N, CA, C and O atoms as a printed pandas DataFrame, in Angstrom:
     atom_number atom_name residue_name chain_id  residue_number  x_coord  y_coord  z_coord
0              1         N          MET        A               1   22.216  -11.543   -3.569
1              2        CA          MET        A               1   22.272  -10.125   -4.207
2              3         C          MET        A               1   21.103   -9.358   -4.095
3              4         O          MET        A               1   21.118   -8.191   -3.705
4              5         N          TYR        A               2   19.796  -10.148   -4.517
5              6        CA          TYR        A               2   18.449   -9.383   -4.319
6              7         C          TYR        A               2   17.978   -9.740   -3.281
7              8         O          TYR        A               2   18.152  -10.853   -2.786
8              9         N          ALA        A               3   17.160   -8.627   -2.702
9             10        CA          ALA        A               3   16.348   -8.757   -1.507
10            11         C          ALA        A               3   14.930   -9.695   -1.695
11            12         O          ALA        A               3   14.715  -10.222   -2.786
12            13         N          ASP        A               4   14.247   -9.819   -0.878
13            14        CA          ASP        A               4   12.895  -10.437   -1.008
14            15         C          ASP        A               4   12.151   -9.424   -1.855
15            16         O          ASP        A               4   12.047   -8.278   -1.419
16            17         N          ASN        A               5   11.635   -9.740   -3.005
17            18        CA          ASN        A               5   10.599   -8.547   -3.508
18            19         C          ASN        A               5    9.653   -9.650   -4.289
19            20         O          ASN        A               5    9.915  -10.814   -4.592
20            21         N          GLU        A               6    8.560   -8.935   -4.490
21            22        CA          GLU        A               6    7.313   -9.328   -5.437
22            23         C          GLU        A               6    7.156   -8.438   -6.523
23            24         O          GLU        A               6    7.860   -7.448   -6.722
24            25         N          LEU        A               7    6.115   -8.860   -7.290
25            26        CA          LEU        A               7    5.757   -8.085   -8.331
26            27         C          LEU        A               7    5.034   -6.909   -7.973
27            28         O          LEU        A               7    5.345   -5.831   -8.480
28            29         N          LEU        A               8    3.855   -7.028   -6.936
29            30        CA          LEU        A               8    3.162   -6.045   -6.287
30            31         C          LEU        A               8    3.340   -6.057   -4.840
31            32         O          LEU        A               8    4.072   -6.898   -4.319
32            33         N          PHE        A               9    2.774   -5.260   -4.220
33            34        CA          PHE        A               9    2.901   -5.086   -2.602
34            35         C          PHE        A               9    2.323   -6.442   -1.897
35            36         O          PHE        A               9    1.198   -6.897   -2.105
36            37         N          PRO        A              10    3.225   -6.955   -1.097
37            38        CA          PRO        A              10    2.718   -8.183   -0.569
38            39         C          PRO        A              10    2.146   -8.289    0.743
39            40         O          PRO        A              10    2.798   -7.615    1.542
40            41         N          THR        A              11    1.232   -8.845    1.232
41            42        CA          THR        A              11    0.609   -8.597    2.416
42            43         C          THR        A              11    1.520   -9.154    3.683
43            44         O          THR        A              11    1.135   -8.807    4.800
44            45         N          TYR        A              12    2.533   -9.872    3.608
45            46        CA          TYR        A              12    3.386  -10.190    4.616
46            47         C          TYR        A              12    4.053   -8.785    5.070
47            48         O          TYR        A              12    4.472   -8.706    6.225
48            49         N          VAL        A              13    4.150   -7.829    4.322
49            50        CA          VAL        A              13    4.872   -6.671    4.786
50            51         C          VAL        A              13    4.174   -5.854    5.761
51            52         O          VAL        A              13    4.755   -5.284    6.684
52            53         N          ILE        A              14    2.669   -5.789    5.508
53            54        CA          ILE        A              14    1.637   -4.947    6.386
54            55         C          ILE        A              14    2.088   -4.735    7.822
55            56         O          ILE        A              14    2.103   -3.578    8.241
56            57         N          SER        A              15    2.450   -5.716    8.607
57            58        CA          SER        A              15    2.648   -5.536    9.933
58            59         C          SER        A              15    3.860   -4.821   10.178
59            60         O          SER        A              15    3.966   -4.120   11.183
60            61         N          SER        A              16    4.951   -4.959    9.194
61            62        CA          SER        A              16    6.048   -4.153    9.467
62            63         C          SER        A              16    5.905   -2.629    9.382
63            64         O          SER        A              16    6.750   -1.909    9.913
64            65         N          LEU        A              17    4.894   -2.144    8.751
65            66        CA          LEU        A              17    4.586   -0.844    8.597
66            67         C          LEU        A              17    3.765   -0.067    9.859
67            68         O          LEU        A              17    3.650    1.159    9.873
68            69         N          GLN        A              18    3.352   -0.717   10.643
69            70        CA          GLN        A              18    2.745   -0.105   11.794
70            71         C          GLN        A              18    3.221    1.052   12.575
71            72         O          GLN        A              18    2.515    1.913   13.101
72            73         N          HIS        A              19    4.472    0.968   12.583
73            74        CA          HIS        A              19    5.300    2.115   13.274
74            75         C          HIS        A              19    5.995    3.098   12.396
75            76         O          HIS        A              19    6.979    3.737   12.766
76            77         N          SER        A              20    5.381    3.208   11.075
77            78        CA          SER        A              20    5.931    4.099   10.116
78            79         C          SER        A              20    5.509    5.588   10.392
79            80         O          SER        A              20    6.259    6.558   10.291
80            81         N          ARG        A              21    4.172    5.610   10.760
81            82        CA          ARG        A              21    3.670    6.881   10.715
82            83         C          ARG        A              21    3.043    7.166   12.312
83            84         O          ARG        A              21    3.543    6.713   13.341
84            85         N          GLY        A              22    1.968    7.931   12.240
85            86        CA          GLY        A              22    1.300    8.354   13.372
86            87         C          GLY        A              22    0.361    7.116   13.996
87            88         O          GLY        A              22    0.472    5.928   13.691
88            89         N          ASP        A              23   -0.551    7.667   14.903
89            90        CA          ASP        A              23   -1.681    6.846   15.535
90            91         C          ASP        A              23   -2.480    6.275   14.604
91            92         O          ASP        A              23   -2.668    5.061   14.528
92            93         N          GLU        A              24   -3.127    7.373   13.646
93            94        CA          GLU        A              24   -4.134    6.872   12.942
94            95         C          GLU        A              24   -3.602    5.755   11.892
95            96         O          GLU        A              24   -4.330    4.814   11.572
96            97         N          TRP        A              25   -2.529    5.883   11.468
97            98        CA          TRP        A              25   -1.961    4.771   10.359
98            99         C          TRP        A              25   -1.617    3.411   11.386
99           100         O          TRP        A              25   -1.895    2.248   11.095
100          101         N          SER        A              26   -1.108    3.754   12.346
101          102        CA          SER        A              26   -0.682    2.625   13.354
102          103         C          SER        A              26   -1.984    1.716   13.486
103          104         O          SER        A              26   -1.977    0.510   13.236
104          105         N          ALA        A              27   -3.270    2.540   13.970
105          106        CA          ALA        A              27   -4.383    1.762   14.349
106          107         C          ALA        A              27   -4.966    0.972   12.901
107          108         O          ALA        A              27   -5.441   -0.164   12.899
108          109         N          LEU        A              28   -4.824    1.770   11.799
109          110        CA          LEU        A              28   -5.261    0.969   10.623
110          111         C          LEU        A              28   -4.410   -0.386   10.245
111          112         O          LEU        A              28   -4.922   -1.488   10.051
112          113         N          VAL        A              29   -3.220   -0.127   10.190
113          114        CA          VAL        A              29   -2.298   -1.278    9.967
114          115         C          VAL        A              29   -2.435   -2.446   11.024
115          116         O          VAL        A              29   -2.422   -3.623   10.664
116          117         N          GLU        A              30   -2.562   -2.079   12.300
117          118        CA          GLU        A              30   -2.915   -3.109   13.366
118          119         C          GLU        A              30   -4.110   -3.797   13.143
119          120         O          GLU        A              30   -4.196   -5.006   13.358
120          121         N          ARG        A              31   -5.068   -3.098   12.714
121          122        CA          ARG        A              31   -6.433   -4.013   12.298
122          123         C          ARG        A              31   -6.266   -4.846   11.074
123          124         O          ARG        A              31   -6.565   -6.034   10.952
124          125         N          VAL        A              32   -5.761   -4.074   10.213
125          126        CA          VAL        A              32   -5.804   -4.867    8.791
126          127         C          VAL        A              32   -4.595   -6.136    8.863
127          128         O          VAL        A              32   -4.700   -7.160    8.187
128          129         N          SER        A              33   -3.608   -5.906    9.670
129          130        CA          SER        A              33   -2.528   -6.981    9.816
130          131         C          SER        A              33   -3.212   -8.277   10.509
131          132         O          SER        A              33   -2.665   -9.375   10.408
132          133         N          ASN        A              34   -4.178   -8.144   11.072
133          134        CA          ASN        A              34   -4.710   -9.299   11.783
134          135         C          ASN        A              34   -5.724   -9.858   11.082
135          136         O          ASN        A              34   -6.449  -10.666   11.662
136          137         N          LEU        A              35   -5.948   -9.538    9.747
137          138        CA          LEU        A              35   -7.000  -10.191    8.763
138          139         C          LEU        A              35   -6.345  -11.203    8.097
139          140         O          LEU        A              35   -5.124  -11.302    8.213
140          141         N          PRO        A              36   -7.035  -12.040    7.352
141          142        CA          PRO        A              36   -6.423  -13.045    6.357
142          143         C          PRO        A              36   -6.280  -12.156    4.856
143          144         O          PRO        A              36   -6.914  -11.191    4.430
144          145         N          ALA        A              37   -5.282  -12.861    4.353
145          146        CA          ALA        A              37   -4.691  -12.345    3.101
146          147         C          ALA        A              37   -6.009  -11.948    2.034
147          148         O          ALA        A              37   -6.012  -10.934    1.335
148          149         N          ASP        A              38   -6.846  -12.720    2.060
149          150        CA          ASP        A              38   -8.166  -12.529    1.140
150          151         C          ASP        A              38   -9.201  -11.677    1.646
151          152         O          ASP        A              38  -10.173  -11.392    0.947
152          153         N          ASN        A              39   -9.049  -11.231    2.872
153          154        CA          ASN        A              39  -10.048  -10.202    3.213
154          155         C          ASN        A              39  -10.124   -8.999    2.561
155          156         O          ASN        A              39   -9.036   -8.498    2.278
156          157         N          ILE        A              40  -11.217   -8.334    2.211
157          158        CA          ILE        A              40  -11.335   -7.040    1.290
158          159         C          ILE        A              40  -10.688   -6.023    1.765
159          160         O          ILE        A              40  -10.179   -5.168    1.039
160          161         N          GLU        A              41  -10.629   -6.008    3.371
161          162        CA          GLU        A              41   -9.834   -4.751    3.967
162          163         C          GLU        A              41   -8.169   -5.038    3.633
163          164         O          GLU        A              41   -7.440   -4.051    3.532
164          165         N          THR        A              42   -7.622   -6.329    3.473
165          166        CA          THR        A              42   -6.369   -6.426    3.293
166          167         C          THR        A              42   -6.170   -6.320    1.714
167          168         O          THR        A              42   -5.012   -6.060    1.386
168          169         N          LEU        A              43   -6.969   -6.452    0.812
169          170        CA          LEU        A              43   -6.928   -6.399   -0.509
170          171         C          LEU        A              43   -6.769   -4.769   -0.785
171          172         O          LEU        A              43   -5.856   -4.316   -1.475
172          173         N          ALA        A              44   -7.868   -3.887   -0.098
173          174        CA          ALA        A              44   -7.789   -2.685   -0.077
174          175         C          ALA        A              44   -6.255   -1.964    0.428
175          176         O          ALA        A              44   -5.709   -1.046   -0.185
176          177         N          PHE        A              45   -5.845   -2.462    1.390
177          178        CA          PHE        A              45   -4.657   -2.054    1.898
178          179         C          PHE        A              45   -3.457   -2.310    0.951
179          180         O          PHE        A              45   -2.606   -1.437    0.779
180          181         N          SER        A              46   -3.400   -3.451    0.371
181          182        CA          SER        A              46   -2.585   -3.798   -0.669
182          183         C          SER        A              46   -2.534   -2.794   -1.819
183          184         O          SER        A              46   -1.514   -2.318   -2.318
184          185         N          LEU        A              47   -3.809   -2.547   -2.159
185          186        CA          LEU        A              47   -4.082   -1.535   -3.485
186          187         C          LEU        A              47   -3.520   -0.237   -2.915
187          188         O          LEU        A              47   -2.871    0.442   -3.710
188          189         N          LEU        A              48   -3.659    0.217   -1.687
189          190        CA          LEU        A              48   -3.408    1.526   -1.322
190          191         C          LEU        A              48   -1.811    1.532   -1.469
191          192         O          LEU        A              48   -1.224    2.411   -2.099
192          193         N          MET        A              49   -1.227    0.568   -0.889
193          194        CA          MET        A              49    0.358    0.575   -0.825
194          195         C          MET        A              49    0.880    0.436   -2.254
195          196         O          MET        A              49    1.988    0.898   -2.529
196          197         N          ILE        A              50    0.087   -0.218   -3.235
197          198        CA          ILE        A              50    0.602   -0.406   -4.809
198          199         C          ILE        A              50    0.444    1.188   -5.066
199          200         O          ILE        A              50    1.476    1.730   -5.464
200          201         N          ARG        A              51   -0.554    1.920   -4.918
201          202        CA          ARG        A              51   -0.470    3.181   -5.253
202          203         C          ARG        A              51    0.519    4.031   -4.665
203          204         O          ARG        A              51    1.054    4.867   -5.393
204          205         N          VAL        A              52    0.890    3.938   -3.299
205          206        CA          VAL        A              52    1.592    4.851   -2.665
206          207         C          VAL        A              52    3.032    4.532   -3.053
207          208         O          VAL        A              52    3.879    5.398   -3.272
208          209         N          ASP        A              53    3.253    3.134   -3.124
209          210        CA          ASP        A              53    4.642    2.795   -3.658
210          211         C          ASP        A              53    5.131    3.020   -5.145
211          212         O          ASP        A              53    6.273    3.234   -5.549
212          213         N          GLY        A              54    4.035    2.919   -5.790
213          214        CA          GLY        A              54    4.423    3.059   -7.270
214          215         C          GLY        A              54    4.643    1.703   -7.852
215          216         O          GLY        A              54    5.298    1.612   -8.891
216          217         N          CYS        A              55    4.119    0.569   -7.233
217          218        CA          CYS        A              55    4.808   -0.808   -7.534
218          219         C          CYS        A              55    4.742   -1.054   -9.197
219          220         O          CYS        A              55    5.587   -1.734   -9.778
220          221         N          LEU        A              56    3.524   -0.348   -9.931
221          222        CA          LEU        A              56    3.594   -0.804  -11.352
222          223         C          LEU        A              56    4.673   -0.434  -12.228
223          224         O          LEU        A              56    4.888   -1.041  -13.277
224          225         N          SER        A              57    5.503    0.749  -11.749
225          226        CA          SER        A              57    6.770    1.004  -12.393
226          227         C          SER        A              57    7.912    0.421  -11.849
227          228         O          SER        A              57    8.976    0.697  -12.404
228          229         N          CYS        A              58    7.927   -0.224  -11.017
229          230        CA          CYS        A              58    9.168   -1.022  -10.261
230          231         C          CYS        A              58    9.649   -2.234  -11.197
231          232         O          CYS        A              58    8.941   -3.175  -11.556
232          233         N          GLU        A              59   10.845   -2.044  -11.481
233          234        CA          GLU        A              59   11.533   -3.153  -12.375
234          235         C          GLU        A              59   12.294   -3.935  -11.443
235          236         O          GLU        A              59   12.801   -3.440  -10.437
236          237         N          THR        A              60   12.397   -5.297  -11.793
237          238        CA          THR        A              60   13.100   -6.211  -11.051
238          239         C          THR        A              60   14.711   -5.761  -10.721
239          240         O          THR        A              60   15.282   -6.054   -9.670
240          241         N          ASP        A              61   15.236   -5.102  -11.673
241          242        CA          ASP        A              61   16.627   -4.712  -11.406
242          243         C          ASP        A              61   16.727   -3.283  -11.147
243          244         O          ASP        A              61   17.772   -2.717  -11.466
244          245         N          SER        A              62   15.643   -2.531  -10.535
245          246        CA          SER        A              62   15.762   -1.256   -9.995
246          247         C          SER        A              62   16.353   -1.272   -8.509
247          248         O          SER        A              62   16.300   -2.256   -7.771
248          249         N          TYR        A              63   16.912   -0.065   -8.183
249          250        CA          TYR        A              63   17.310    0.148   -7.006
250          251         C          TYR        A              63   16.385   -0.319   -5.903
251          252         O          TYR        A              63   16.697   -1.112   -5.014
252          253         N          ARG        A              64   15.209    0.267   -6.067
253          254        CA          ARG        A              64   14.192   -0.062   -4.956
254          255         C          ARG        A              64   13.869   -1.436   -5.064
255          256         O          ARG        A              64   13.705   -1.944   -3.956
256          257         N          ALA        A              65   13.724   -2.204   -6.005
257          258        CA          ALA        A              65   13.434   -3.629   -6.115
258          259         C          ALA        A              65   14.338   -4.409   -5.572
259          260         O          ALA        A              65   14.005   -5.520   -5.159
260          261         N          MET        A              66   15.637   -3.960   -5.478
261          262        CA          MET        A              66   16.786   -4.733   -5.028
262          263         C          MET        A              66   16.856   -4.620   -3.249
263          264         O          MET        A              66   17.251   -5.479   -2.461
264          265         N          ARG        A              67   16.377   -3.385   -2.995
265          266        CA          ARG        A              67   16.297   -3.285   -1.574
266          267         C          ARG        A              67   15.155   -4.054   -1.044
267          268         O          ARG        A              67   15.310   -4.498    0.093
268          269         N          GLY        A              68   14.018   -4.303   -1.652
269          270        CA          GLY        A              68   12.890   -5.128   -1.134
270          271         C          GLY        A              68   11.831   -4.201   -0.911
271          272         O          GLY        A              68   11.908   -2.983   -0.751
272          273         N          CYS        A              69   10.511   -5.179   -0.925
273          274        CA          CYS        A              69    9.158   -4.403   -0.774
274          275         C          CYS        A              69    9.274   -3.875    0.439
275          276         O          CYS        A              69    8.955   -2.688    0.372
276          277         N          LYS        A              70    9.640   -4.248    1.736
277          278        CA          LYS        A              70    9.590   -3.535    2.911
278          279         C          LYS        A              70   10.152   -2.481    3.066
279          280         O          LYS        A              70    9.605   -1.512    3.593
280          281         N          ALA        A              71   11.453   -2.490    2.594
281          282        CA          ALA        A              71   12.448   -1.182    2.669
282          283         C          ALA        A              71   11.676    0.075    1.679
283          284         O          ALA        A              71   11.651    1.264    1.997
284          285         N          CYS        A              72   11.183   -0.399    0.657
285          286        CA          CYS        A              72   10.349    0.446   -0.367
286          287         C          CYS        A              72    9.341    0.948    0.271
287          288         O          CYS        A              72    9.231    2.174    0.280
288          289         N          SER        A              73    8.461    0.211    0.889
289          290        CA          SER        A              73    7.297    0.731    1.511
290          291         C          SER        A              73    7.571    1.720    2.691
291          292         O          SER        A              73    6.980    2.789    2.850
292          293         N          LYS        A              74    8.383    1.298    3.357
293          294        CA          LYS        A              74    8.827    2.243    4.413
294          295         C          LYS        A              74    9.270    3.415    4.056
295          296         O          LYS        A              74    9.038    4.403    4.752
296          297         N          GLN        A              75    9.937    3.480    2.979
297          298        CA          GLN        A              75   10.521    4.785    2.547
298          299         C          GLN        A              75    9.405    5.547    1.995
299          300         O          GLN        A              75    9.241    6.711    2.359
300          301         N          SER        A              76    8.474    4.892    0.988
301          302        CA          SER        A              76    7.428    5.855    0.464
302          303         C          SER        A              76    6.566    6.327    1.656
303          304         O          SER        A              76    6.084    7.459    1.615
304          305         N          LEU        A              77    6.338    5.482    2.762
305          306        CA          LEU        A              77    5.512    6.210    3.912
306          307         C          LEU        A              77    6.197    7.418    4.440
307          308         O          LEU        A              77    5.580    8.442    4.735
308          309         N          ARG        A              78    7.518    7.278    4.556
309          310        CA          ARG        A              78    8.330    8.423    5.196
310          311         C          ARG        A              78    8.393    9.706    4.268
311          312         O          ARG        A              78    8.412   10.865    4.682
312          313         N          ARG        A              79    8.421    9.313    2.980
313          314        CA          ARG        A              79    8.436   10.413    1.961
314          315         C          ARG        A              79    7.096   10.987    1.562
315          316         O          ARG        A              79    6.965   11.967    0.828
316          317         N          PHE        A              80    6.022   10.230    2.157
317          318        CA          PHE        A              80    4.628   10.954    1.865
318          319         C          PHE        A              80    4.414   12.137    2.526
319          320         O          PHE        A              80    4.481   12.150    3.755
320          321         N          LYS        A              81    4.131   13.283    1.812
321          322        CA          LYS        A              81    4.087   14.582    2.613
322          323         C          LYS        A              81    2.530   14.795    3.431
323          324         O          LYS        A              81    2.291   15.643    4.291
324          325         N          GLY        A              82    1.587   13.767    2.886
325          326        CA          GLY        A              82    0.142   14.159    3.427
326          327         C          GLY        A              82    0.286   13.756    4.958
327          328         O          GLY        A              82    1.333   13.496    5.552
328          329         N          SER        A              83   -0.950   13.766    5.434
329          330        CA          SER        A              83   -1.116   13.493    6.814
330          331         C          SER        A              83   -1.752   11.957    7.089
331          332         O          SER        A              83   -2.383   11.353    6.222
332          333         N          ASP        A              84   -1.528   11.509    8.220
333          334        CA          ASP        A              84   -2.033    9.967    8.185
334          335         C          ASP        A              84   -3.559   10.045    7.954
335          336         O          ASP        A              84   -4.157    9.051    7.541
336          337         N          LEU        A              85   -4.164   11.135    8.195
337          338        CA          LEU        A              85   -5.834   11.244    7.848
338          339         C          LEU        A              85   -5.972   11.094    6.146
339          340         O          LEU        A              85   -6.984   10.629    5.622
340          341         N          GLU        A              86   -4.927   11.509    5.471
341          342        CA          GLU        A              86   -5.005   11.418    3.977
342          343         C          GLU        A              86   -4.772   10.347    3.350
343          344         O          GLU        A              86   -5.217   10.112    2.227
344          345         N          LEU        A              87   -3.741    9.260    4.289
345          346        CA          LEU        A              87   -3.482    8.041    4.002
346          347         C          LEU        A              87   -4.750    7.240    4.264
347          348         O          LEU        A              87   -5.138    6.445    3.408
348          349         N          VAL        A              88   -5.390    7.402    5.361
349          350        CA          VAL        A              88   -6.478    6.595    5.929
350          351         C          VAL        A              88   -7.723    6.805    4.656
351          352         O          VAL        A              88   -8.315    5.889    4.085
352          353         N          ALA        A              89   -7.880    8.133    4.451
353          354        CA          ALA        A              89   -8.684    8.417    3.366
354          355         C          ALA        A              89   -8.545    7.749    2.074
355          356         O          ALA        A              89   -9.530    7.362    1.445
356          357         N          ALA        A              90   -7.300    7.598    1.649
357          358        CA          ALA        A              90   -6.711    6.807    0.506
358          359         C          ALA        A              90   -7.024    5.500    0.576
359          360         O          ALA        A              90   -7.394    4.878   -0.420
360          361         N          TYR        A              91   -6.907    4.973    1.731
361          362        CA          TYR        A              91   -7.332    3.539    2.087
362          363         C          TYR        A              91   -8.648    3.497    1.884
363          364         O          TYR        A              91   -9.077    2.736    1.016
364          365         N          GLN        A              92   -9.550    4.319    2.657
365          366        CA          GLN        A              92  -10.977    4.258    2.087
366          367         C          GLN        A              92  -11.534    4.216    0.746
367          368         O          GLN        A              92  -12.528    3.557    0.443
368          369         N          LYS        A              93  -10.768    5.037   -0.149
369          370        CA          LYS        A              93  -11.050    5.008   -1.434
370          371         C          LYS        A              93  -10.644    3.899   -2.116
371          372         O          LYS        A              93  -11.403    3.498   -2.997
372          373         N          ALA        A              94   -9.431    3.193   -1.881
373          374        CA          ALA        A              94   -9.024    1.812   -2.212
374          375         C          ALA        A              94  -10.057    0.687   -1.935
375          376         O          ALA        A              94  -10.410   -0.135   -2.781
376          377         N          LEU        A              95  -10.502    0.743   -0.647
377          378        CA          LEU        A              95  -11.654   -0.170   -0.139
378          379         C          LEU        A              95  -12.885   -0.030   -0.975
379          380         O          LEU        A              95  -13.555   -0.996   -1.341
380          381         N          GLU        A              96  -13.166    1.275   -1.275
381          382        CA          GLU        A              96  -14.394    1.439   -1.982
382          383         C          GLU        A              96  -14.088    0.923   -3.490
383          384         O          GLU        A              96  -15.037    0.401   -4.076
384          385         N          ASP        A              97  -12.917    1.017   -4.132
385          386        CA          ASP        A              97  -12.663    0.507   -5.370
386          387         C          ASP        A              97  -12.482   -0.939   -5.371
387          388         O          ASP        A              97  -12.683   -1.433   -6.480
388          389         N          VAL        A              98  -12.171   -1.734   -4.483
389          390        CA          VAL        A              98  -12.107   -3.134   -4.414
390          391         C          VAL        A              98  -13.505   -3.551   -4.217
391          392         O          VAL        A              98  -13.858   -4.593   -4.770
392          393         N          GLN        A              99  -14.417   -2.837   -3.455
393          394        CA          GLN        A              99  -15.900   -3.556   -3.202
394          395         C          GLN        A              99  -16.535   -3.217   -4.559
395          396         O          GLN        A              99  -17.135   -4.152   -5.090
396          397         N          GLN        A             100  -16.509   -2.073   -5.198
397          398        CA          GLN        A             100  -17.028   -1.823   -6.554
398          399         C          GLN        A             100  -16.596   -2.846   -7.482
399          400         O          GLN        A             100  -17.477   -3.447   -8.097
400          401         N          TYR        A             101  -15.389   -3.140   -7.683
401          402        CA          TYR        A             101  -14.718   -4.234   -8.403
402          403         C          TYR        A             101  -15.425   -5.666   -8.066
403          404         O          TYR        A             101  -15.863   -6.317   -9.014
404          405         N          LEU        A             102  -15.535   -6.128   -6.856
405          406        CA          LEU        A             102  -16.049   -7.254   -6.716
406          407         C          LEU        A             102  -17.667   -7.221   -6.794
407          408         O          LEU        A             102  -18.280   -8.268   -6.997
408          409         N          GLU        A             103  -18.226   -6.193   -6.654
409          410        CA          GLU        A             103  -19.916   -6.311   -6.858
410          411         C          GLU        A             103  -20.004   -6.304   -8.535
411          412         O          GLU        A             103  -20.863   -7.039   -9.023
412          413         N          VAL        A             104  -19.289   -5.631   -9.312
413          414        CA          VAL        A             104  -19.657   -5.498  -10.541
414          415         C          VAL        A             104  -18.342   -5.758  -11.689
415          416         O          VAL        A             104  -18.506   -5.721  -12.909
416          417         N          GLN        A             105  -17.237   -5.982  -11.114
417          418        CA          GLN        A             105  -16.252   -6.473  -11.876
418          419         C          GLN        A             105  -15.879   -5.163  -12.733
419          420         O          GLN        A             105  -15.552   -5.416  -13.892
420          421         N          VAL        A             106  -15.874   -4.059  -12.433
421          422        CA          VAL        A             106  -15.436   -2.617  -12.806
422          423         C          VAL        A             106  -13.867   -2.661  -12.737
423          424         O          VAL        A             106  -13.356   -2.927  -11.649
424          425         N          PRO        A             107  -13.153   -2.443  -13.713
425          426        CA          PRO        A             107  -11.773   -2.247  -13.685
426          427         C          PRO        A             107  -11.348   -1.239  -12.736
427          428         O          PRO        A             107  -11.944   -0.165  -12.659
428          429         N          ILE        A             108  -10.416   -1.506  -12.056
429          430        CA          ILE        A             108   -9.947   -0.619  -11.040
430          431         C          ILE        A             108   -8.723   -0.107  -11.526
431          432         O          ILE        A             108   -7.830   -0.824  -11.978
432          433         N          VAL        A             109   -8.650    1.514  -11.411
433          434        CA          VAL        A             109   -7.464    2.114  -11.864
434          435         C          VAL        A             109   -6.283    2.018  -10.746
435          436         O          VAL        A             109   -6.419    2.677   -9.716
436          437         N          ILE        A             110   -5.286    1.320  -10.906
437          438        CA          ILE        A             110   -4.486    1.111   -9.849
438          439         C          ILE        A             110   -3.477    2.127   -9.842
439          440         O          ILE        A             110   -3.007    2.386   -8.734
440          441         N          GLU        A             111   -3.062    2.727  -10.775
441          442        CA          GLU        A             111   -1.865    3.719  -10.774
442          443         C          GLU        A             111   -2.642    5.192  -10.533
443          444         O          GLU        A             111   -2.352    6.195  -11.185
444          445         N          GLU        A             112   -3.401    5.167   -9.768
445          446        CA          GLU        A             112   -4.265    6.507   -9.523
446          447         C          GLU        A             112   -3.513    7.627   -8.472
447          448         O          GLU        A             112   -3.557    7.411   -7.261
448          449         N          PRO        A             113   -3.041    8.448   -8.836
449          450        CA          PRO        A             113   -2.338    9.522   -8.094
450          451         C          PRO        A             113   -3.165    9.873   -6.631
451          452         O          PRO        A             113   -4.322   10.293   -6.625
452          453         N          ILE        A             114   -2.474    9.659   -5.570
453          454        CA          ILE        A             114   -2.999    9.518   -4.445
454          455         C          ILE        A             114   -3.147   11.413   -3.999
455          456         O          ILE        A             114   -4.184   11.955   -3.617
456          457         N          SER        A             115   -1.984   11.998   -4.172
457          458        CA          SER        A             115   -1.832   13.266   -3.690
458          459         C          SER        A             115   -0.634   13.990   -4.344
459          460         O          SER        A             115    0.477   13.490   -4.521
460          461         N          ALA        A             116   -1.047   15.326   -4.701
461          462        CA          ALA        A             116   -0.020   15.949   -5.560
462          463         C          ALA        A             116    1.266   16.100   -4.751
463          464         O          ALA        A             116    2.356   16.348   -5.267
464          465         N          ARG        A             117    1.054   15.929   -3.416
465          466        CA          ARG        A             117    2.010   16.412   -2.232
466          467         C          ARG        A             117    2.747   14.891   -2.126
467          468         O          ARG        A             117    3.890   14.853   -1.672
468          469         N          ALA        A             118    2.181   13.822   -2.488
469          470        CA          ALA        A             118    2.979   12.582   -2.189
470          471         C          ALA        A             118    4.359   12.522   -2.852
471          472         O          ALA        A             118    4.730   13.239   -3.782
472          473         N          ALA        A             119    5.137   11.466   -2.177
473          474        CA          ALA        A             119    6.288   11.349   -2.879
474          475         C          ALA        A             119    6.536   11.208   -4.205
475          476         O          ALA        A             119    7.694   11.119   -4.611
């Protein structure tokens, strides 16, 4: 009845997102998908997708949870109105946030709006 889903964006979904957008996005996904799950870039990518997908507001009995994280992520990327460069910039911001947290353990704002034009 329920699809495979997680509480937050799972790293095993990363590689399936490679062809969801254009060349800049594809290059980012290709690079990150070959890194271990505990690599800082993988963590930053997961944070980016948590922000894009709105994982914190997902409920286990919601339609998007029932469809699964892979389908939700692909749909969120299709609905994102910004450019690939904006997504890559949001990834860079997530990378900075993760780096800052690891250095001084400053709390990260996970549910930060990425763009007013986002889905």
